[in-house]
PDB file as gemmi writes it, atoms N, CA and C in Angstrom:
CRYST1    1.000    1.000    1.000  90.00  90.00  90.00 P 1                      
ATOM      1  N   MET A   1     -24.057  45.787  47.174  1.00  0.00           N  
ATOM      2  CA  MET A   1     -23.140  46.750  47.745  1.00  0.00           C  
ATOM      3  C   MET A   1     -22.771  46.269  49.151  1.00  0.00           C  
ATOM      4  N   ASP A   2     -21.488  46.248  49.456  1.00  0.00           N  
ATOM      5  CA  ASP A   2     -21.079  45.778  50.773  1.00  0.00           C  
ATOM      6  C   ASP A   2     -21.154  46.910  51.812  1.00  0.00           C  
ATOM      7  N   PHE A   3     -20.883  46.574  53.040  1.00  0.00           N  
ATOM      8  CA  PHE A   3     -21.003  47.490  54.175  1.00  0.00           C  
ATOM      9  C   PHE A   3     -20.178  48.763  53.968  1.00  0.00           C  
ATOM     10  N   ILE A   4     -18.914  48.590  53.595  1.00  0.00           N  
ATOM     11  CA  ILE A   4     -18.027  49.743  53.429  1.00  0.00           C  
ATOM     12  C   ILE A   4     -18.505  50.639  52.291  1.00  0.00           C  
ATOM     13  N   GLU A   5     -18.837  50.060  51.147  1.00  0.00           N  
ATOM     14  CA  GLU A   5     -19.319  50.846  50.012  1.00  0.00           C  
ATOM     15  C   GLU A   5     -20.601  51.595  50.369  1.00  0.00           C  
ATOM     16  N   GLN A   6     -21.491  50.929  51.071  1.00  0.00           N  
ATOM     17  CA  GLN A   6     -22.765  51.543  51.467  1.00  0.00           C  
ATOM     18  C   GLN A   6     -22.514  52.785  52.323  1.00  0.00           C  
ATOM     19  N   HIS A   7     -21.589  52.693  53.260  1.00  0.00           N  
ATOM     20  CA  HIS A   7     -21.349  53.831  54.138  1.00  0.00           C  
ATOM     21  C   HIS A   7     -20.532  54.933  53.460  1.00  0.00           C  
ATOM     22  N   TRP A   8     -19.637  54.584  52.551  1.00  0.00           N  
ATOM     23  CA  TRP A   8     -18.949  55.612  51.768  1.00  0.00           C  
ATOM     24  C   TRP A   8     -19.980  56.414  50.971  1.00  0.00           C  
ATOM     25  N   GLU A   9     -20.894  55.710  50.322  1.00  0.00           N  
ATOM     26  CA  GLU A   9     -21.921  56.390  49.528  1.00  0.00           C  
ATOM     27  C   GLU A   9     -22.795  57.272  50.402  1.00  0.00           C  
ATOM     28  N   SER A  10     -23.197  56.767  51.557  1.00  0.00           N  
ATOM     29  CA  SER A  10     -24.015  57.554  52.482  1.00  0.00           C  
ATOM     30  C   SER A  10     -23.293  58.813  52.930  1.00  0.00           C  
ATOM     31  N   VAL A  11     -22.023  58.681  53.266  1.00  0.00           N  
ATOM     32  CA  VAL A  11     -21.227  59.835  53.691  1.00  0.00           C  
ATOM     33  C   VAL A  11     -21.193  60.889  52.588  1.00  0.00           C  
ATOM     34  N   LEU A  12     -20.895  60.475  51.369  1.00  0.00           N  
ATOM     35  CA  LEU A  12     -20.820  61.428  50.260  1.00  0.00           C  
ATOM     36  C   LEU A  12     -22.168  62.082  49.999  1.00  0.00           C  
ATOM     37  N   ASP A  13     -23.239  61.317  50.093  1.00  0.00           N  
ATOM     38  CA  ASP A  13     -24.580  61.885  49.916  1.00  0.00           C  
ATOM     39  C   ASP A  13     -24.871  62.943  50.975  1.00  0.00           C  
ATOM     40  N   TYR A  14     -24.569  62.655  52.237  1.00  0.00           N  
ATOM     41  CA  TYR A  14     -24.788  63.625  53.310  1.00  0.00           C  
ATOM     42  C   TYR A  14     -23.963  64.888  53.085  1.00  0.00           C  
ATOM     43  N   LEU A  15     -22.714  64.739  52.674  1.00  0.00           N  
ATOM     44  CA  LEU A  15     -21.862  65.908  52.479  1.00  0.00           C  
ATOM     45  C   LEU A  15     -22.361  66.801  51.357  1.00  0.00           C  
ATOM     46  N   VAL A  16     -22.857  66.206  50.291  1.00  0.00           N  
ATOM     47  CA  VAL A  16     -23.355  66.990  49.162  1.00  0.00           C  
ATOM     48  C   VAL A  16     -24.658  67.702  49.520  1.00  0.00           C  
ATOM     49  N   THR A  17     -25.499  67.079  50.330  1.00  0.00           N  
ATOM     50  CA  THR A  17     -26.799  67.682  50.635  1.00  0.00           C  
ATOM     51  C   THR A  17     -26.806  68.532  51.898  1.00  0.00           C  
ATOM     52  N   THR A  18     -25.946  68.222  52.867  1.00  0.00           N  
ATOM     53  CA  THR A  18     -26.007  68.958  54.137  1.00  0.00           C  
ATOM     54  C   THR A  18     -24.685  69.603  54.542  1.00  0.00           C  
ATOM     55  N   GLY A  19     -23.584  69.201  53.944  1.00  0.00           N  
ATOM     56  CA  GLY A  19     -22.291  69.774  54.292  1.00  0.00           C  
ATOM     57  C   GLY A  19     -21.624  69.143  55.495  1.00  0.00           C  
ATOM     58  N   GLU A  20     -22.375  68.420  56.289  1.00  0.00           N  
ATOM     59  CA  GLU A  20     -21.837  67.718  57.449  1.00  0.00           C  
ATOM     60  C   GLU A  20     -22.811  66.634  57.866  1.00  0.00           C  
ATOM     61  N   PHE A  21     -22.366  65.772  58.756  1.00  0.00           N  
ATOM     62  CA  PHE A  21     -23.262  64.732  59.251  1.00  0.00           C  
ATOM     63  C   PHE A  21     -22.798  64.278  60.623  1.00  0.00           C  
ATOM     64  N   ARG A  22     -23.709  63.603  61.312  1.00  0.00           N  
ATOM     65  CA  ARG A  22     -23.444  63.038  62.623  1.00  0.00           C  
ATOM     66  C   ARG A  22     -23.536  61.525  62.537  1.00  0.00           C  
ATOM     67  N   LEU A  23     -22.898  60.873  63.460  1.00  0.00           N  
ATOM     68  CA  LEU A  23     -22.962  59.413  63.504  1.00  0.00           C  
ATOM     69  C   LEU A  23     -24.414  58.954  63.571  1.00  0.00           C  
ATOM     70  N   ALA A  24     -25.250  59.686  64.273  1.00  0.00           N  
ATOM     71  CA  ALA A  24     -26.660  59.319  64.426  1.00  0.00           C  
ATOM     72  C   ALA A  24     -27.441  59.374  63.117  1.00  0.00           C  
ATOM     73  N   ASP A  25     -26.873  59.990  62.081  1.00  0.00           N  
ATOM     74  CA  ASP A  25     -27.553  60.076  60.779  1.00  0.00           C  
ATOM     75  C   ASP A  25     -27.561  58.748  60.033  1.00  0.00           C  
ATOM     76  N   PHE A  26     -26.746  57.793  60.482  1.00  0.00           N  
ATOM     77  CA  PHE A  26     -26.619  56.533  59.772  1.00  0.00           C  
ATOM     78  C   PHE A  26     -27.441  55.430  60.424  1.00  0.00           C  
ATOM     79  N   PRO A  27     -28.165  54.671  59.611  1.00  0.00           N  
ATOM     80  CA  PRO A  27     -28.880  53.509  60.159  1.00  0.00           C  
ATOM     81  C   PRO A  27     -27.921  52.332  60.312  1.00  0.00           C  
ATOM     82  N   TYR A  28     -27.670  51.956  61.518  1.00  0.00           N  
ATOM     83  CA  TYR A  28     -26.813  50.798  61.788  1.00  0.00           C  
ATOM     84  C   TYR A  28     -27.226  50.217  63.139  1.00  0.00           C  
ATOM     85  N   SER A  29     -26.928  48.952  63.316  1.00  0.00           N  
ATOM     86  CA  SER A  29     -27.224  48.321  64.596  1.00  0.00           C  
ATOM     87  C   SER A  29     -26.063  48.594  65.548  1.00  0.00           C  
ATOM     88  N   THR A  30     -26.299  48.434  66.820  1.00  0.00           N  
ATOM     89  CA  THR A  30     -25.265  48.723  67.812  1.00  0.00           C  
ATOM     90  C   THR A  30     -24.024  47.876  67.616  1.00  0.00           C  
ATOM     91  N   ASP A  31     -24.185  46.666  67.145  1.00  0.00           N  
ATOM     92  CA  ASP A  31     -23.011  45.829  66.935  1.00  0.00           C  
ATOM     93  C   ASP A  31     -22.211  46.259  65.699  1.00  0.00           C  
ATOM     94  N   GLU A  32     -22.756  47.158  64.875  1.00  0.00           N  
ATOM     95  CA  GLU A  32     -22.051  47.657  63.694  1.00  0.00           C  
ATOM     96  C   GLU A  32     -21.367  49.006  63.937  1.00  0.00           C  
ATOM     97  N   GLU A  33     -21.581  49.601  65.094  1.00  0.00           N  
ATOM     98  CA  GLU A  33     -21.041  50.939  65.356  1.00  0.00           C  
ATOM     99  C   GLU A  33     -19.524  50.983  65.189  1.00  0.00           C  
ATOM    100  N   ALA A  34     -18.824  49.996  65.687  1.00  0.00           N  
ATOM    101  CA  ALA A  34     -17.361  49.974  65.562  1.00  0.00           C  
ATOM    102  C   ALA A  34     -16.942  49.945  64.095  1.00  0.00           C  
ATOM    103  N   LYS A  35     -17.666  49.198  63.254  1.00  0.00           N  
ATOM    104  CA  LYS A  35     -17.350  49.136  61.818  1.00  0.00           C  
ATOM    105  C   LYS A  35     -17.565  50.499  61.164  1.00  0.00           C  
ATOM    106  N   VAL A  36     -18.685  51.158  61.516  1.00  0.00           N  
ATOM    107  CA  VAL A  36     -18.977  52.476  60.952  1.00  0.00           C  
ATOM    108  C   VAL A  36     -17.882  53.463  61.348  1.00  0.00           C  
ATOM    109  N   LEU A  37     -17.496  53.453  62.615  1.00  0.00           N  
ATOM    110  CA  LEU A  37     -16.447  54.359  63.079  1.00  0.00           C  
ATOM    111  C   LEU A  37     -15.111  54.063  62.394  1.00  0.00           C  
ATOM    112  N   THR A  38     -14.845  52.797  62.100  1.00  0.00           N  
ATOM    113  CA  THR A  38     -13.622  52.444  61.373  1.00  0.00           C  
ATOM    114  C   THR A  38     -13.651  53.019  59.960  1.00  0.00           C  
ATOM    115  N   VAL A  39     -14.787  52.887  59.275  1.00  0.00           N  
ATOM    116  CA  VAL A  39     -14.929  53.436  57.924  1.00  0.00           C  
ATOM    117  C   VAL A  39     -14.725  54.952  57.965  1.00  0.00           C  
ATOM    118  N   LEU A  40     -15.368  55.621  58.919  1.00  0.00           N  
ATOM    119  CA  LEU A  40     -15.247  57.079  59.019  1.00  0.00           C  
ATOM    120  C   LEU A  40     -13.815  57.482  59.369  1.00  0.00           C  
ATOM    121  N   GLY A  41     -13.181  56.718  60.235  1.00  0.00           N  
ATOM    122  CA  GLY A  41     -11.783  56.994  60.582  1.00  0.00           C  
ATOM    123  C   GLY A  41     -10.859  56.846  59.389  1.00  0.00           C  
ATOM    124  N   ASP A  42     -11.094  55.815  58.588  1.00  0.00           N  
ATOM    125  CA  ASP A  42     -10.301  55.617  57.370  1.00  0.00           C  
ATOM    126  C   ASP A  42     -10.509  56.770  56.387  1.00  0.00           C  
ATOM    127  N   MET A  43     -11.753  57.222  56.262  1.00  0.00           N  
ATOM    128  CA  MET A  43     -12.049  58.337  55.363  1.00  0.00           C  
ATOM    129  C   MET A  43     -11.380  59.620  55.864  1.00  0.00           C  
ATOM    130  N   GLU A  44     -11.371  59.800  57.166  1.00  0.00           N  
ATOM    131  CA  GLU A  44     -10.728  60.976  57.743  1.00  0.00           C  
ATOM    132  C   GLU A  44      -9.203  60.917  57.552  1.00  0.00           C  
ATOM    133  N   ALA A  45      -8.622  59.758  57.795  1.00  0.00           N  
ATOM    134  CA  ALA A  45      -7.172  59.591  57.657  1.00  0.00           C  
ATOM    135  C   ALA A  45      -6.703  59.810  56.224  1.00  0.00           C  
ATOM    136  N   SER A  46      -7.564  59.514  55.259  1.00  0.00           N  
ATOM    137  CA  SER A  46      -7.177  59.670  53.858  1.00  0.00           C  
ATOM    138  C   SER A  46      -7.588  61.024  53.275  1.00  0.00           C  
ATOM    139  N   GLY A  47      -8.101  61.930  54.098  1.00  0.00           N  
ATOM    140  CA  GLY A  47      -8.402  63.287  53.651  1.00  0.00           C  
ATOM    141  C   GLY A  47      -9.788  63.502  53.077  1.00  0.00           C  
ATOM    142  N   PHE A  48     -10.650  62.505  53.160  1.00  0.00           N  
ATOM    143  CA  PHE A  48     -12.003  62.669  52.636  1.00  0.00           C  
ATOM    144  C   PHE A  48     -12.931  63.339  53.635  1.00  0.00           C  
ATOM    145  N   LEU A  49     -12.620  63.222  54.916  1.00  0.00           N  
ATOM    146  CA  LEU A  49     -13.440  63.815  55.974  1.00  0.00           C  
ATOM    147  C   LEU A  49     -12.574  64.596  56.936  1.00  0.00           C  
ATOM    148  N   GLU A  50     -13.215  65.525  57.635  1.00  0.00           N  
ATOM    149  CA  GLU A  50     -12.597  66.218  58.757  1.00  0.00           C  
ATOM    150  C   GLU A  50     -13.552  66.080  59.930  1.00  0.00           C  
ATOM    151  N   GLY A  51     -13.045  65.542  61.012  1.00  0.00           N  
ATOM    152  CA  GLY A  51     -13.856  65.429  62.215  1.00  0.00           C  
ATOM    153  C   GLY A  51     -13.812  66.720  62.998  1.00  0.00           C  
ATOM    154  N   THR A  52     -14.809  66.921  63.839  1.00  0.00           N  
ATOM    155  CA  THR A  52     -14.808  68.110  64.674  1.00  0.00           C  
ATOM    156  C   THR A  52     -14.270  67.756  66.049  1.00  0.00           C  
ATOM    157  N   THR A  53     -13.840  68.749  66.752  1.00  0.00           N  
ATOM    158  CA  THR A  53     -13.318  68.524  68.094  1.00  0.00           C  
ATOM    159  C   THR A  53     -14.401  68.797  69.128  1.00  0.00           C  
ATOM    160  N   GLY A  54     -14.119  68.480  70.351  1.00  0.00           N  
ATOM    161  CA  GLY A  54     -15.085  68.743  71.409  1.00  0.00           C  
ATOM    162  C   GLY A  54     -15.900  67.525  71.787  1.00  0.00           C  
ATOM    163  N   GLY A  55     -15.521  66.359  71.284  1.00  0.00           N  
ATOM    164  CA  GLY A  55     -16.200  65.133  71.663  1.00  0.00           C  
ATOM    165  C   GLY A  55     -17.478  64.831  70.903  1.00  0.00           C  
ATOM    166  N   GLU A  56     -17.934  65.760  70.069  1.00  0.00           N  
ATOM    167  CA  GLU A  56     -19.150  65.524  69.299  1.00  0.00           C  
ATOM    168  C   GLU A  56     -18.794  64.746  68.036  1.00  0.00           C  
ATOM    169  N   LEU A  57     -19.563  63.727  67.712  1.00  0.00           N  
ATOM    170  CA  LEU A  57     -19.284  62.903  66.539  1.00  0.00           C  
ATOM    171  C   LEU A  57     -19.925  63.532  65.298  1.00  0.00           C  
ATOM    172  N   VAL A  58     -19.255  64.573  64.789  1.00  0.00           N  
ATOM    173  CA  VAL A  58     -19.715  65.308  63.610  1.00  0.00           C  
ATOM    174  C   VAL A  58     -18.546  65.379  62.639  1.00  0.00           C  
ATOM    175  N   TRP A  59     -18.832  65.129  61.376  1.00  0.00           N  
ATOM    176  CA  TRP A  59     -17.797  65.188  60.343  1.00  0.00           C  
ATOM    177  C   TRP A  59     -18.213  66.154  59.247  1.00  0.00           C  
ATOM    178  N   LYS A  60     -17.206  66.776  58.632  1.00  0.00           N  
ATOM    179  CA  LYS A  60     -17.408  67.694  57.508  1.00  0.00           C  
ATOM    180  C   LYS A  60     -16.543  67.224  56.349  1.00  0.00           C  
ATOM    181  N   ALA A  61     -16.751  67.819  55.184  1.00  0.00           N  
ATOM    182  CA  ALA A  61     -15.977  67.464  54.001  1.00  0.00           C  
ATOM    183  C   ALA A  61     -14.513  67.779  54.210  1.00  0.00           C  
ATOM    184  N   GLY A  62     -13.669  66.817  53.893  1.00  0.00           N  
ATOM    185  CA  GLY A  62     -12.228  67.019  53.932  1.00  0.00           C  
ATOM    186  C   GLY A  62     -11.747  67.604  52.624  1.00  0.00           C  
ATOM    187  N   PRO A  63     -10.455  67.870  52.524  1.00  0.00           N  
ATOM    188  CA  PRO A  63      -9.932  68.507  51.309  1.00  0.00           C  
ATOM    189  C   PRO A  63     -10.148  67.687  50.032  1.00  0.00           C  
ATOM    190  N   LYS A  64     -10.077  66.376  50.116  1.00  0.00           N  
ATOM    191  CA  LYS A  64     -10.260  65.562  48.903  1.00  0.00           C  
ATOM    192  C   LYS A  64     -11.702  65.623  48.410  1.00  0.00           C  
ATOM    193  N   VAL A  65     -12.666  65.533  49.310  1.00  0.00           N  
ATOM    194  CA  VAL A  65     -14.072  65.608  48.905  1.00  0.00           C  
ATOM    195  C   VAL A  65     -14.379  66.991  48.359  1.00  0.00           C  
ATOM    196  N   THR A  66     -13.861  68.018  49.028  1.00  0.00           N  
ATOM    197  CA  THR A  66     -14.096  69.385  48.573  1.00  0.00           C  
ATOM    198  C   THR A  66     -13.605  69.572  47.142  1.00  0.00           C  
ATOM    199  N   LYS A  67     -12.426  69.051  46.859  1.00  0.00           N  
ATOM    200  CA  LYS A  67     -11.858  69.194  45.514  1.00  0.00           C  
ATOM    201  C   LYS A  67     -12.585  68.312  44.498  1.00  0.00           C  
ATOM    202  N   LEU A  68     -12.765  67.042  44.812  1.00  0.00           N  
ATOM    203  CA  LEU A  68     -13.347  66.105  43.854  1.00  0.00           C  
ATOM    204  C   LEU A  68     -14.817  66.374  43.561  1.00  0.00           C  
ATOM    205  N   MET A  69     -15.542  66.885  44.544  1.00  0.00           N  
ATOM    206  CA  MET A  69     -16.978  67.110  44.359  1.00  0.00           C  
ATOM    207  C   MET A  69     -17.284  68.580  44.120  1.00  0.00           C  
ATOM    208  N   ASN A  70     -16.222  69.377  43.948  1.00  0.00           N  
ATOM    209  CA  ASN A  70     -16.380  70.801  43.676  1.00  0.00           C  
ATOM    210  C   ASN A  70     -17.256  71.481  44.732  1.00  0.00           C  
ATOM    211  N   LEU A  71     -16.969  71.200  45.983  1.00  0.00           N  
ATOM    212  CA  LEU A  71     -17.711  71.812  47.078  1.00  0.00           C  
ATOM    213  C   LEU A  71     -16.947  73.038  47.559  1.00  0.00           C  
ATOM    214  N   SER A  72     -17.323  74.193  47.081  1.00  0.00           N  
ATOM    215  CA  SER A  72     -16.651  75.415  47.506  1.00  0.00           C  
ATOM    216  C   SER A  72     -17.022  75.711  48.952  1.00  0.00           C  
ATOM    217  N   GLU A  73     -16.186  76.472  49.631  1.00  0.00           N  
ATOM    218  CA  GLU A  73     -16.476  76.843  51.020  1.00  0.00           C  
ATOM    219  C   GLU A  73     -17.789  77.616  51.101  1.00  0.00           C  
ATOM    220  N   GLU A  74     -18.070  78.445  50.104  1.00  0.00           N  
ATOM    221  CA  GLU A  74     -19.319  79.200  50.070  1.00  0.00           C  
ATOM    222  C   GLU A  74     -20.522  78.258  50.034  1.00  0.00           C  
ATOM    223  N   ARG A  75     -20.441  77.239  49.192  1.00  0.00           N  
ATOM    224  CA  ARG A  75     -21.546  76.277  49.093  1.00  0.00           C  
ATOM    225  C   ARG A  75     -21.695  75.486  50.388  1.00  0.00           C  
ATOM    226  N   LEU A  76     -20.583  75.073  50.974  1.00  0.00           N  
ATOM    227  CA  LEU A  76     -20.629  74.336  52.230  1.00  0.00           C  
ATOM    228  C   LEU A  76     -21.235  75.175  53.338  1.00  0.00           C  
ATOM    229  N   GLU A  77     -20.894  76.459  53.404  1.00  0.00           N  
ATOM    230  CA  GLU A  77     -21.458  77.324  54.433  1.00  0.00           C  
ATOM    231  C   GLU A  77     -22.967  77.461  54.281  1.00  0.00           C  
ATOM    232  N   ARG A  78     -23.456  77.552  53.049  1.00  0.00           N  
ATOM    233  CA  ARG A  78     -24.907  77.628  52.819  1.00  0.00           C  
ATOM    234  C   ARG A  78     -25.611  76.369  53.267  1.00  0.00           C  
ATOM    235  N   LEU A  79     -24.955  75.201  53.082  1.00  0.00           N  
ATOM    236  CA  LEU A  79     -25.555  73.934  53.482  1.00  0.00           C  
ATOM    237  C   LEU A  79     -25.626  73.787  54.992  1.00  0.00           C  
ATOM    238  N   ARG A  80     -24.644  74.319  55.679  1.00  0.00           N  
ATOM    239  CA  ARG A  80     -24.595  74.205  57.138  1.00  0.00           C  
ATOM    240  C   ARG A  80     -25.552  75.181  57.715  1.00  0.00           C  
TER     241      ARG A  80                                                      
END                                                                             
């Protein structure tokens, strides 16, 4: 599994189990941080993630993940 696939899978796993995640939840070296942020940015731009505002690096399920993984708002609220 390559870098991008590994982080896509990790993101989806976090969303299904916790409803949201932080950048700190991912194991990566400091020189990989830019790559991780690029992957997350791409996922956000394509509707898979929604970032939060306020400068905190926290992401939640976007509309595509919510629909494809059948994550109802009720279920997401319970996870958070």
